[in-house]
PDB file of N, H, CA, C and O in Angstrom:
ATOM      1  N   UNK A   1     -10.630 -10.034 -23.261  1.00  0.00           N
ATOM      2  CA  UNK A   1      -9.181 -10.039 -23.361  1.00  0.00           C
ATOM      3  C   UNK A   1      -8.586  -8.787 -22.717  1.00  0.00           C
ATOM      4  O   UNK A   1      -7.541  -8.860 -22.071  1.00  0.00           O
ATOM      5  N   UNK A   2      -9.236  -7.654 -22.888  1.00  0.00           N
ATOM      6  H   UNK A   2     -10.085  -7.594 -23.413  1.00  0.00           H
ATOM      7  CA  UNK A   2      -8.743  -6.409 -22.299  1.00  0.00           C
ATOM      8  C   UNK A   2      -8.760  -6.478 -20.784  1.00  0.00           C
ATOM      9  O   UNK A   2      -7.867  -5.949 -20.122  1.00  0.00           O
ATOM     10  N   UNK A   3      -9.789  -7.139 -20.227  1.00  0.00           N
ATOM     11  H   UNK A   3     -10.514  -7.569 -20.765  1.00  0.00           H
ATOM     12  CA  UNK A   3      -9.845  -7.302 -18.778  1.00  0.00           C
ATOM     13  C   UNK A   3      -8.683  -8.140 -18.269  1.00  0.00           C
ATOM     14  O   UNK A   3      -8.115  -7.843 -17.218  1.00  0.00           O
ATOM     15  N   UNK A   4      -8.328  -9.177 -19.003  1.00  0.00           N
ATOM     16  H   UNK A   4      -8.790  -9.418 -19.857  1.00  0.00           H
ATOM     17  CA  UNK A   4      -7.204 -10.047 -18.621  1.00  0.00           C
ATOM     18  C   UNK A   4      -5.895  -9.259 -18.623  1.00  0.00           C
ATOM     19  O   UNK A   4      -5.103  -9.366 -17.686  1.00  0.00           O
ATOM     20  N   UNK A   5      -5.671  -8.478 -19.662  1.00  0.00           N
ATOM     21  H   UNK A   5      -6.315  -8.391 -20.423  1.00  0.00           H
ATOM     22  CA  UNK A   5      -4.443  -7.685 -19.769  1.00  0.00           C
ATOM     23  C   UNK A   5      -4.389  -6.656 -18.644  1.00  0.00           C
ATOM     24  O   UNK A   5      -3.340  -6.452 -18.032  1.00  0.00           O
ATOM     25  N   UNK A   6      -5.507  -6.019 -18.377  1.00  0.00           N
ATOM     26  H   UNK A   6      -6.359  -6.185 -18.874  1.00  0.00           H
ATOM     27  CA  UNK A   6      -5.558  -5.031 -17.312  1.00  0.00           C
ATOM     28  C   UNK A   6      -5.251  -5.671 -15.950  1.00  0.00           C
ATOM     29  O   UNK A   6      -4.494  -5.107 -15.161  1.00  0.00           O
ATOM     30  N   UNK A   7      -5.824  -6.823 -15.676  1.00  0.00           N
ATOM     31  H   UNK A   7      -6.439  -7.282 -16.318  1.00  0.00           H
ATOM     32  CA  UNK A   7      -5.573  -7.526 -14.413  1.00  0.00           C
ATOM     33  C   UNK A   7      -4.116  -7.969 -14.293  1.00  0.00           C
ATOM     34  O   UNK A   7      -3.521  -7.877 -13.219  1.00  0.00           O
ATOM     35  N   UNK A   8      -3.549  -8.446 -15.391  1.00  0.00           N
ATOM     36  H   UNK A   8      -4.032  -8.520 -16.263  1.00  0.00           H
ATOM     37  CA  UNK A   8      -2.148  -8.889 -15.374  1.00  0.00           C
ATOM     38  C   UNK A   8      -1.210  -7.712 -15.102  1.00  0.00           C
ATOM     39  O   UNK A   8      -0.249  -7.851 -14.344  1.00  0.00           O
ATOM     40  N   UNK A   9      -1.479  -6.564 -15.710  1.00  0.00           N
ATOM     41  H   UNK A   9      -2.259  -6.452 -16.325  1.00  0.00           H
ATOM     42  CA  UNK A   9      -0.644  -5.386 -15.484  1.00  0.00           C
ATOM     43  C   UNK A   9      -0.753  -4.890 -14.048  1.00  0.00           C
ATOM     44  O   UNK A   9       0.250  -4.508 -13.445  1.00  0.00           O
ATOM     45  N   UNK A  10      -1.954  -4.894 -13.501  1.00  0.00           N
ATOM     46  H   UNK A  10      -2.769  -5.205 -13.990  1.00  0.00           H
ATOM     47  CA  UNK A  10      -2.142  -4.417 -12.142  1.00  0.00           C
ATOM     48  C   UNK A  10      -1.479  -5.357 -11.133  1.00  0.00           C
ATOM     49  O   UNK A  10      -0.808  -4.889 -10.212  1.00  0.00           O
ATOM     50  N   UNK A  11      -1.651  -6.650 -11.286  1.00  0.00           N
ATOM     51  H   UNK A  11      -2.195  -7.030 -12.033  1.00  0.00           H
ATOM     52  CA  UNK A  11      -1.055  -7.576 -10.329  1.00  0.00           C
ATOM     53  C   UNK A  11       0.457  -7.639 -10.523  1.00  0.00           C
ATOM     54  O   UNK A  11       1.187  -7.830  -9.550  1.00  0.00           O
ATOM     55  N   UNK A  12       0.936  -7.486 -11.726  1.00  0.00           N
ATOM     56  H   UNK A  12       0.344  -7.331 -12.516  1.00  0.00           H
ATOM     57  CA  UNK A  12       2.372  -7.462 -11.980  1.00  0.00           C
ATOM     58  C   UNK A  12       3.048  -6.312 -11.279  1.00  0.00           C
ATOM     59  O   UNK A  12       4.141  -6.470 -10.736  1.00  0.00           O
ATOM     60  N   UNK A  13       2.414  -5.160 -11.281  1.00  0.00           N
ATOM     61  H   UNK A  13       1.525  -5.032 -11.722  1.00  0.00           H
ATOM     62  CA  UNK A  13       2.963  -3.999 -10.569  1.00  0.00           C
ATOM     63  C   UNK A  13       2.997  -4.263  -9.083  1.00  0.00           C
ATOM     64  O   UNK A  13       3.984  -3.944  -8.419  1.00  0.00           O
ATOM     65  N   UNK A  14       1.936  -4.841  -8.548  1.00  0.00           N
ATOM     66  H   UNK A  14       1.134  -5.100  -9.086  1.00  0.00           H
ATOM     67  CA  UNK A  14       1.892  -5.139  -7.114  1.00  0.00           C
ATOM     68  C   UNK A  14       2.979  -6.147  -6.729  1.00  0.00           C
ATOM     69  O   UNK A  14       3.615  -5.999  -5.686  1.00  0.00           O
ATOM     70  N   UNK A  15       3.191  -7.149  -7.545  1.00  0.00           N
ATOM     71  H   UNK A  15       2.674  -7.269  -8.393  1.00  0.00           H
ATOM     72  CA  UNK A  15       4.231  -8.132  -7.272  1.00  0.00           C
ATOM     73  C   UNK A  15       5.607  -7.482  -7.320  1.00  0.00           C
ATOM     74  O   UNK A  15       6.461  -7.786  -6.488  1.00  0.00           O
ATOM     75  N   UNK A  16       5.831  -6.608  -8.266  1.00  0.00           N
ATOM     76  H   UNK A  16       5.137  -6.361  -8.943  1.00  0.00           H
ATOM     77  CA  UNK A  16       7.113  -5.918  -8.379  1.00  0.00           C
ATOM     78  C   UNK A  16       7.368  -5.035  -7.157  1.00  0.00           C
ATOM     79  O   UNK A  16       8.479  -5.024  -6.627  1.00  0.00           O
ATOM     80  N   UNK A  17       6.378  -4.316  -6.716  1.00  0.00           N
ATOM     81  H   UNK A  17       5.475  -4.326  -7.146  1.00  0.00           H
ATOM     82  CA  UNK A  17       6.523  -3.451  -5.538  1.00  0.00           C
ATOM     83  C   UNK A  17       6.783  -4.299  -4.300  1.00  0.00           C
ATOM     84  O   UNK A  17       7.658  -3.965  -3.500  1.00  0.00           O
ATOM     85  N   UNK A  18       6.038  -5.392  -4.126  1.00  0.00           N
ATOM     86  H   UNK A  18       5.328  -5.663  -4.775  1.00  0.00           H
ATOM     87  CA  UNK A  18       6.235  -6.261  -2.976  1.00  0.00           C
ATOM     88  C   UNK A  18       7.644  -6.870  -2.983  1.00  0.00           C
ATOM     89  O   UNK A  18       8.285  -6.952  -1.935  1.00  0.00           O
ATOM     90  N   UNK A  19       8.121  -7.290  -4.133  1.00  0.00           N
ATOM     91  H   UNK A  19       7.601  -7.224  -4.984  1.00  0.00           H
ATOM     92  CA  UNK A  19       9.469  -7.835  -4.224  1.00  0.00           C
ATOM     93  C   UNK A  19      10.523  -6.817  -3.876  1.00  0.00           C
ATOM     94  O   UNK A  19      11.484  -7.128  -3.173  1.00  0.00           O
ATOM     95  N   UNK A  20      10.355  -5.610  -4.359  1.00  0.00           N
ATOM     96  H   UNK A  20       9.574  -5.358  -4.930  1.00  0.00           H
ATOM     97  CA  UNK A  20      11.300  -4.533  -4.055  1.00  0.00           C
ATOM     98  C   UNK A  20      11.337  -4.267  -2.550  1.00  0.00           C
ATOM     99  O   UNK A  20      12.412  -4.146  -1.962  1.00  0.00           O
ATOM    100  N   UNK A  21      10.175  -4.179  -1.939  1.00  0.00           N
ATOM    101  H   UNK A  21       9.302  -4.277  -2.417  1.00  0.00           H
ATOM    102  CA  UNK A  21      10.112  -3.908  -0.497  1.00  0.00           C
ATOM    103  C   UNK A  21      10.711  -5.050   0.314  1.00  0.00           C
ATOM    104  O   UNK A  21      11.361  -4.807   1.331  1.00  0.00           O
ATOM    105  N   UNK A  22      10.503  -6.283  -0.115  1.00  0.00           N
ATOM    106  H   UNK A  22       9.974  -6.480  -0.941  1.00  0.00           H
ATOM    107  CA  UNK A  22      11.081  -7.420   0.602  1.00  0.00           C
ATOM    108  C   UNK A  22      12.608  -7.402   0.530  1.00  0.00           C
ATOM    109  O   UNK A  22      13.278  -7.718   1.513  1.00  0.00           O
ATOM    110  N   UNK A  23      13.151  -7.040  -0.612  1.00  0.00           N
ATOM    111  H   UNK A  23      12.607  -6.784  -1.410  1.00  0.00           H
ATOM    112  CA  UNK A  23      14.611  -6.972  -0.741  1.00  0.00           C
ATOM    113  C   UNK A  23      15.171  -5.890   0.169  1.00  0.00           C
ATOM    114  O   UNK A  23      16.191  -6.096   0.826  1.00  0.00           O
ATOM    115  N   UNK A  24      14.517  -4.753   0.210  1.00  0.00           N
ATOM    116  H   UNK A  24      13.688  -4.586  -0.324  1.00  0.00           H
ATOM    117  CA  UNK A  24      14.973  -3.663   1.095  1.00  0.00           C
ATOM    118  C   UNK A  24      14.854  -4.059   2.544  1.00  0.00           C
ATOM    119  O   UNK A  24      15.748  -3.775   3.341  1.00  0.00           O
ATOM    120  N   UNK A  25      13.762  -4.711   2.899  1.00  0.00           N
ATOM    121  H   UNK A  25      13.036  -4.942   2.252  1.00  0.00           H
ATOM    122  CA  UNK A  25      13.562  -5.112   4.293  1.00  0.00           C
ATOM    123  C   UNK A  25      14.594  -6.157   4.712  1.00  0.00           C
ATOM    124  O   UNK A  25      15.048  -6.156   5.856  1.00  0.00           O
ATOM    125  N   UNK A  26      14.966  -7.045   3.796  1.00  0.00           N
ATOM    126  H   UNK A  26      14.597  -7.046   2.866  1.00  0.00           H
ATOM    127  CA  UNK A  26      15.959  -8.075   4.114  1.00  0.00           C
ATOM    128  C   UNK A  26      17.288  -7.430   4.501  1.00  0.00           C
ATOM    129  O   UNK A  26      17.942  -7.870   5.446  1.00  0.00           O
ATOM    130  N   UNK A  27      17.685  -6.393   3.776  1.00  0.00           N
ATOM    131  H   UNK A  27      17.153  -6.035   3.008  1.00  0.00           H
ATOM    132  CA  UNK A  27      18.931  -5.712   4.079  1.00  0.00           C
ATOM    133  C   UNK A  27      18.866  -5.084   5.459  1.00  0.00           C
ATOM    134  O   UNK A  27      19.827  -5.170   6.223  1.00  0.00           O
ATOM    135  N   UNK A  28      17.755  -4.459   5.786  1.00  0.00           N
ATOM    136  H   UNK A  28      16.974  -4.390   5.165  1.00  0.00           H
ATOM    137  CA  UNK A  28      17.588  -3.841   7.105  1.00  0.00           C
ATOM    138  C   UNK A  28      17.620  -4.890   8.212  1.00  0.00           C
ATOM    139  O   UNK A  28      18.220  -4.661   9.262  1.00  0.00           O
ATOM    140  N   UNK A  29      16.988  -6.026   7.991  1.00  0.00           N
ATOM    141  H   UNK A  29      16.500  -6.213   7.138  1.00  0.00           H
ATOM    142  CA  UNK A  29      16.974  -7.084   8.987  1.00  0.00           C
ATOM    143  C   UNK A  29      18.379  -7.632   9.221  1.00  0.00           C
ATOM    144  O   UNK A  29      18.740  -7.946  10.355  1.00  0.00           O
ATOM    145  N   UNK A  30      19.163  -7.747   8.170  1.00  0.00           N
ATOM    146  H   UNK A  30      18.869  -7.491   7.249  1.00  0.00           H
ATOM    147  CA  UNK A  30      20.552  -8.210   8.323  1.00  0.00           C
ATOM    148  C   UNK A  30      21.368  -7.203   9.133  1.00  0.00           C
ATOM    149  O   UNK A  30      22.183  -7.597   9.967  1.00  0.00           O
ATOM    150  N   UNK A  31      21.156  -5.912   8.894  1.00  0.00           N
ATOM    151  H   UNK A  31      20.493  -5.593   8.216  1.00  0.00           H
ATOM    152  CA  UNK A  31      21.849  -4.886   9.654  1.00  0.00           C
ATOM    153  C   UNK A  31      21.441  -4.911  11.116  1.00  0.00           C
ATOM    154  O   UNK A  31      22.292  -4.775  11.995  1.00  0.00           O
ATOM    155  N   UNK A  32      20.155  -5.084  11.392  1.00  0.00           N
ATOM    156  H   UNK A  32      19.463  -5.194  10.678  1.00  0.00           H
ATOM    157  CA  UNK A  32      19.684  -5.161  12.761  1.00  0.00           C
ATOM    158  C   UNK A  32      20.227  -6.410  13.481  1.00  0.00           C
ATOM    159  O   UNK A  32      20.567  -6.351  14.663  1.00  0.00           O
ATOM    160  N   UNK A  33      20.303  -7.514  12.772  1.00  0.00           N
ATOM    161  H   UNK A  33      20.027  -7.562  11.812  1.00  0.00           H
ATOM    162  CA  UNK A  33      20.840  -8.745  13.352  1.00  0.00           C
ATOM    163  C   UNK A  33      22.302  -8.541  13.723  1.00  0.00           C
ATOM    164  O   UNK A  33      22.727  -8.961  14.799  1.00  0.00           O
ATOM    165  N   UNK A  34      23.071  -7.911  12.861  1.00  0.00           N
ATOM    166  H   UNK A  34      22.726  -7.570  11.987  1.00  0.00           H
ATOM    167  CA  UNK A  34      24.492  -7.638  13.166  1.00  0.00           C
ATOM    168  C   UNK A  34      24.621  -6.702  14.364  1.00  0.00           C
ATOM    169  O   UNK A  34      25.506  -6.895  15.199  1.00  0.00           O
ATOM    170  N   UNK A  35      23.764  -5.699  14.465  1.00  0.00           N
ATOM    171  H   UNK A  35      23.045  -5.543  13.787  1.00  0.00           H
ATOM    172  CA  UNK A  35      23.815  -4.768  15.581  1.00  0.00           C
ATOM    173  C   UNK A  35      23.483  -5.479  16.894  1.00  0.00           C
ATOM    174  O   UNK A  35      24.104  -5.211  17.923  1.00  0.00           O
ATOM    175  N   UNK A  36      22.517  -6.372  16.857  1.00  0.00           N
ATOM    176  H   UNK A  36      22.013  -6.589  16.022  1.00  0.00           H
ATOM    177  CA  UNK A  36      22.153  -7.118  18.061  1.00  0.00           C
ATOM    178  C   UNK A  36      23.298  -8.041  18.489  1.00  0.00           C
ATOM    179  O   UNK A  36      23.578  -8.174  19.680  1.00  0.00           O
ATOM    180  N   UNK A  37      23.943  -8.664  17.536  1.00  0.00           N
ATOM    181  H   UNK A  37      23.715  -8.556  16.569  1.00  0.00           H
ATOM    182  CA  UNK A  37      25.104  -9.517  17.875  1.00  0.00           C
ATOM    183  C   UNK A  37      26.225  -8.685  18.485  1.00  0.00           C
ATOM    184  O   UNK A  37      26.841  -9.105  19.465  1.00  0.00           O
ATOM    185  N   UNK A  38      26.497  -7.514  17.923  1.00  0.00           N
ATOM    186  H   UNK A  38      25.997  -7.173  17.127  1.00  0.00           H
ATOM    187  CA  UNK A  38      27.526  -6.629  18.478  1.00  0.00           C
ATOM    188  C   UNK A  38      27.154  -6.215  19.903  1.00  0.00           C
ATOM    189  O   UNK A  38      28.010  -6.190  20.787  1.00  0.00           O
ATOM    190  N   UNK A  39      25.909  -5.899  20.119  1.00  0.00           N
ATOM    191  H   UNK A  39      25.213  -5.920  19.400  1.00  0.00           H
ATOM    192  CA  UNK A  39      25.451  -5.512  21.446  1.00  0.00           C
ATOM    193  C   UNK A  39      25.605  -6.660  22.434  1.00  0.00           C
ATOM    194  O   UNK A  39      26.002  -6.453  23.580  1.00  0.00           O
ATOM    195  N   UNK A  40      25.291  -7.866  21.985  1.00  0.00           N
ATOM    196  H   UNK A  40      24.969  -8.034  21.054  1.00  0.00           H
ATOM    197  CA  UNK A  40      25.437  -9.036  22.849  1.00  0.00           C
ATOM    198  C   UNK A  40      26.898  -9.251  23.236  1.00  0.00           C
ATOM    199  O   UNK A  40      27.190  -9.549  24.395  1.00  0.00           O
ATOM    200  N   UNK A  41      27.809  -9.107  22.295  1.00  0.00           N
ATOM    201  H   UNK A  41      27.572  -8.865  21.354  1.00  0.00           H
ATOM    202  CA  UNK A  41      29.243  -9.252  22.577  1.00  0.00           C
ATOM    203  C   UNK A  41      29.696  -8.182  23.558  1.00  0.00           C
ATOM    204  O   UNK A  41      30.457  -8.469  24.482  1.00  0.00           O
ATOM    205  N   UNK A  42      29.235  -6.952  23.367  1.00  0.00           N
ATOM    206  H   UNK A  42      28.617  -6.718  22.616  1.00  0.00           H
ATOM    207  CA  UNK A  42      29.625  -5.852  24.252  1.00  0.00           C
ATOM    208  C   UNK A  42      29.117  -6.096  25.662  1.00  0.00           C
ATOM    209  O   UNK A  42      29.855  -5.909  26.630  1.00  0.00           O
ATOM    210  N   UNK A  43      27.857  -6.513  25.788  1.00  0.00           N
ATOM    211  H   UNK A  43      27.257  -6.665  25.002  1.00  0.00           H
ATOM    212  CA  UNK A  43      27.289  -6.760  27.105  1.00  0.00           C
ATOM    213  C   UNK A  43      28.013  -7.916  27.794  1.00  0.00           C
ATOM    214  O   UNK A  43      28.297  -7.855  28.990  1.00  0.00           O
ATOM    215  N   UNK A  44      28.304  -8.955  27.038  1.00  0.00           N
ATOM    216  H   UNK A  44      28.073  -9.004  26.066  1.00  0.00           H
ATOM    217  CA  UNK A  44      28.982 -10.124  27.605  1.00  0.00           C
ATOM    218  C   UNK A  44      30.408  -9.753  28.050  1.00  0.00           C
ATOM    219  O   UNK A  44      30.862 -10.203  29.101  1.00  0.00           O
ATOM    220  N   UNK A  45      31.102  -8.946  27.266  1.00  0.00           N
ATOM    221  H   UNK A  45      30.732  -8.580  26.412  1.00  0.00           H
ATOM    222  CA  UNK A  45      32.477  -8.576  27.626  1.00  0.00           C
ATOM    223  C   UNK A  45      32.525  -7.662  28.839  1.00  0.00           C
ATOM    224  O   UNK A  45      33.524  -7.648  29.559  1.00  0.00           O
ATOM    225  N   UNK A  46      31.481  -6.909  29.076  1.00  0.00           N
ATOM    226  H   UNK A  46      30.669  -6.921  28.492  1.00  0.00           H
ATOM    227  CA  UNK A  46      31.412  -6.010  30.235  1.00  0.00           C
ATOM    228  C   UNK A  46      31.063  -6.792  31.507  1.00  0.00           C
ATOM    229  O   UNK A  46      31.227  -6.269  32.609  1.00  0.00           O
ATOM    230  N   UNK A  47      30.596  -8.006  31.376  1.00  0.00           N
ATOM    231  H   UNK A  47      30.463  -8.430  30.480  1.00  0.00           H
ATOM    232  CA  UNK A  47      30.257  -8.825  32.536  1.00  0.00           C
ATOM    233  C   UNK A  47      28.940  -8.462  33.180  1.00  0.00           C
ATOM    234  O   UNK A  47      28.730  -8.715  34.366  1.00  0.00           O
ATOM    235  N   UNK A  48      28.056  -7.872  32.405  1.00  0.00           N
ATOM    236  H   UNK A  48      28.227  -7.666  31.441  1.00  0.00           H
ATOM    237  CA  UNK A  48      26.748  -7.492  32.951  1.00  0.00           C
ATOM    238  C   UNK A  48      25.908  -8.715  33.240  1.00  0.00           C
ATOM    239  O   UNK A  48      25.188  -8.749  34.238  1.00  0.00           O
ATOM    240  N   UNK A  49      25.987  -9.730  32.377  1.00  0.00           N
ATOM    241  H   UNK A  49      26.572  -9.702  31.567  1.00  0.00           H
ATOM    242  CA  UNK A  49      25.205 -10.940  32.581  1.00  0.00           C
ATOM    243  C   UNK A  49      26.086 -12.115  32.816  1.00  0.00           C
ATOM    244  O   UNK A  49      25.593 -13.226  33.008  1.00  0.00           O
TER     245      UNK A  49
END
């Protein structure tokens, strides 16, 4: 029983850390997507392509 509890606590921590990192990464990806769209609009308005 102690082994089960220990394994559950260890994997629970790993899942929590992974979830936290995914949420942070999602925010960064949204910011990068917006920056790329802004860059595309700027390039298109300048007539480069």
